[in-house]
N, C-alpha and C positions, 0 to 999 in steps of 0.2 A: 361481316361485324359490324355491330350496332356501335356508331360512333355517337350517339346523342349525348351520353354523360362522360365526362372525362373524369372520374374520382380515384383515390387512392383505395377503394374495397369494392367489392364485386356486390353491387345491388342483387336482391334475390331473385330478380326476375325469373330464375330459373335457377337457384345456386344448392346452397346445402339445406340439411334439416337440422331442425333441433326441437325442443318441446317443452312445455311449462307445468306446471302441478296441480294438486287439488286444493280442496279446502272444504270448511264446513259451514258456517252461518251465511244465511243469505243475506247479511247487511254489508252495505258498504258506506263508505264514510260520507255523509251528506254535503260536509264541504266540499269533496272532491267531485262529488256528481254534480254541485252547482257550477263548479269551476269549468265543467267540460261541457261546453255549449258544444255537440256535433256540428259536423261540416255535412250538411246533405244535399245530396246532388241527383238529378236524373240519371237515367241509363236510357232503356228504352220506356219512355213512360206511355205510351199507348198502345193498344192492340195492334194497331195497323204498323207501327214500328216495330214491336216485337217480331210481329210475323215475319217483316221483310229480313230482319236479323237471321231468323231459323233459314229463310230462304237464301241468304247467303251463305251460311255454312255448309247446307245441305246439298247444294245444287250440284249436279255432276257426280252423283255418288258420293257426296263429302269432300271434294277435292279441296276446298280451303282449309278443311280439318287437317287434312293430310298433309297438307303444305306449309302447314304454321311450322314456326321454329321456337324453341325454350328462346324467352325474353331474358336478356341479361345483356349487360352494359360491359363491354370487352376492358375491365380495369379493376386488377386485382390489387390486393395489399401486397407490397414491396418490402423485402425485408424482414427480421424478426418482430413479432407482434407479441406483446404482452397482455395476457390476460389479467384479469383481477382491478380492483379500484371501481369505478363508476360508483353512480349514484343510485341504483336500481334498489327499491325499497319500499315496504308497504304503505300507503297512505291511509289506514285505516283498517277497520276487520276483515277478516277473511270471509269470502264467500263462496257459494258454489249454485250451479243450475244443475239439475238432472239431466244425464241423457234421455233420448226418445228411441223407442225401436229394439225389438228384441228382447225386451224385459222378463219374458215368460220361459226364456231358455235356461235348461238345468245345468248349473255348475259342473264342470269337467275338467279332470287336467290335461293340459294341452303343451305337447312338447315344442312344439312349433309354434312361431308368431303369425298369426292368423292375421293379414292386412283388413284394416275397417274397409266397409262397404260405402262408407262415408265419404269417401276421398276421390278426387277425379280429377281434371284440368281446367283450368278457367282459359278460354280464348277471347282473344280480343283485337282489333286492327289499331295500327299506329303508324300515321304516316304512310298509308295504303300498303303496308305490309302486315301479315298475320304472324302473331305469338301466341304461347300459352306460358301459363305460369300453372301452381299447383293449390289446392284448396280443398275444403270440406264442409260437408253440411253440418249445420251445428243447429242446437235445439233452439226453437223458437214458439210463440203462440201459435202461430199459424203452420209451424212447419215448412217452412219457405225459404231460409236463411244461410247463407255460405258466409265462412270466413276465410279470410286470405291475407295477403298483405296489401298495404294501401299503396303499393308502387306497381302494383298488378291491377289497379282499380283507375288509378287516377294519373294523368300523365304530368310528371314532377318538372318537364321543361315548362309547361304552361300552366302555371298554378290554378288550381280547381277546376281544370276541365278533366272530366272522367275519358276515360278509354272506350273506343268505340266497338260497336257489335260484341258486346259482352256477355257471354254463354258460360255456364257449368256444366259440364259432362260429367258424371259420376263413372267411375269404372271405365274411363275411355280406352279403348283399344284399337290401334290402325284405322281410324275412321268409324268405329262401331262406338254407339252409345247405346248401352245394354238396359239403362233405366232412364232413357230418353234425354231431351234437350232441354235446358233452364235458362230461360232469358233473363238477364239482370233487369230491373224494374227500377230500382232506387240503392243508393251508396253511402254509407254511412262511416264516417272517420273523426279523426280528431280535427280541430280548427287549425292546431298547428302544424299537422301533416299536409293540409289541404293548400293551405296557406305560406307556408313556410318552409315545407320538405325536411319537417323536423323528424328524423327517422327513429325519436324515442315513442313516437306514435305511428310506426309502420305498419298499421293492420285497417282493416276494413270488413264492414258486414254489409253483406248485398242481399236483399229482397229479391226473391225470382219469381217469376210465373210459374203455374203449373207446368210441366214437362210436356212435351209433345214427342210422339214418333216421326221419325225424321220421312218417312216415306208415305205415311197414310195422314198424316197431321192429326192422328187420333190423340184424346189429351190421356196421358197417362196418370194424372193426380200429381199429388204435393210430393216435393221433394223428400220431405223427413218420412213420409208414409212409405216411400219407395226402398229407402235405403238407412234410414232410420236418421239420427242427428246427436252429435258427440254432446256431451255436458259442456258446463263452461265453469271458469275457477279465477279469483282472483285474489291480490295480495296475499300471495303463496310465500312460504320460505324459501330464499334461494338454497338451492343444496338438494333439491328433491330430485327424484328419478322421473324421466320422462321419456317417452317414445316420440321420433321425429320422423313423419311420413312426408314422401313427395316422390315426384318425378324428375330425376336428374337426368342430365342428357350431356351437358358441357364436358369439355376436357380440362385436366387441372394445368395448372401453368407450365408444366414440363411437357405438355403435348400427349401424354397418356389420356385414353379415351374409355374408361371401362365402363361407361353408361349409354343405354340407346334412349332413355325417355319413352320407350314403349311399356314400360311394367312399372309401378312403383316400388320404391326401397325405402328401409328405415334406417335411424341410427339410434343407441340407446344407450343413456348414461345418465348422471347428475349434472344438473344446472351450476354454473356460477356466475359471478359476476364479470361483464365485459367490460374490457377497457374502452375509453372513451374514444370516439373517431371523429374528430372534428369534420372531416369533410363532408359528414351525413349529418352533422348537429346531434350524433347520438351520443349521451351522456350518460344513461341510464337503462342500457340492455342487458339481456342474461346471455351467456354462452353455453354451447354445447360440442363436447369433441365429436367430429363428423366429419367424414369424408366425403360426402354428396357435393356432388357441383351443378352447374346452373341448368335451372330447370324445376328445382324444388322448391323455388320461392313460393312463399305463400301457403307452403305445407303446413298441417297443424304440429303443435307440440301437445302430445296428448299425456295426461299424469293417470296414475291409476287405471292404466289401461286392461282392461279383459280381454284375452285372446279369445275366449269362450264367447262374450256378447260382443267381442269387437266394437267397444265402447270404453269410453273413458271422459276425462275431462279436459277441454281444450283449455290452456293456458298460456301459448305463445303460437307465432307463424314465422317462418325462416324467415330473415330479413337481409341479413349480411354473411359473407363467407370470406376466410381469411386462412393465412399460411403463418403458423406461429413461429416455425423454425427455419423459414426461409429456404425449405429443400425442392419448391416446385409444386409442390403437393397442398390442396385444401385441405384443413386438419380441423377445422371450427366453423360453428355456424353461430349467429346471433338471432335473439328476438326482443322485441318489444318486451317490457316487463308488463303483466297485464295489472293494473292497479283499480282503483275505484272510478278513476276516470275513464277506465276502458270499460267497465262495467255500466257506465251511465249512457257511453254510446250504443253498447250492445243491446242495452234495455230500450234505446230510442228504436233502433231497427227491429228488434224481435216482436215488437206488440204492432206490425205492420202486414196486413192483407194485401197480396197481390193481385190475385184473379186468374184467369185460364186464358189461354190464345188459340187450343186447337179444338177440333171438333167435339 
């Protein structure tokens, strides 16, 4: 049990899933953009440090990857929780950035939901222990960007400190990295999250180096070129339909353990306003009915998702989970509302090149 955070709600370090919406115009509120000075912090900022991070995770046939556990604080909401209310609302015009990859696929009718290739696990170390969250590749100028929850990048107990040995492994399964391992170079989030742990801004955008193949150290290229990148949207209406993807693994409060964390799962539905959660300074989040548990934290909420192309528009990331009827089962997840300030922070991260560390 992780005892670092004693709060009334389960922070997503690996909890439920939810998702966001789409939009139209590529304009954000100038006032909001100006107000959102991003917190920018380094992860593995040199090639040598990045190579050491790869060695740490891949030594002994990926022993550290296999040993990592879902990142979650053992503190769920107790009692009946009422959704609704809150201050989530647009701060300007809607906007979108289109996805990348698989654009030439011919649309066909698909009965089942195909999981996006962009999703994977975020791995990191905290206090000598290894953990994972969920995350996704997202469109950026250099095809090298990951979207996840802020608390899956920043140590919320030591303000402004990033988590150690941070990597993203798309398509991760039982120690395998089918598209390579991508080491985080720099992290961007809202100043209010990095400094005040304000979960209204519990998101982060991380630039990553080119991927490497674990055994040969071969450079496998840019993240977005290998798995594609989801689009990005902001200032969307609350009440639109989204898919929330992630790797749930933890039990429900009643002890039932339905997920293994080995394979990604999803929730689907319409978003609603989330009620304020004072323990996390969350007053402007959105919510989605969802039964995913710890491990899904940081997973993308994708609007206008095409099961054929496996692409859509990220408009949220799983942040908190809870139980609305006090029956011992998680039944909703929350996400920060993506507004013009979110776009400004995304834009700062999306224009940076990272480089490569492999052969």
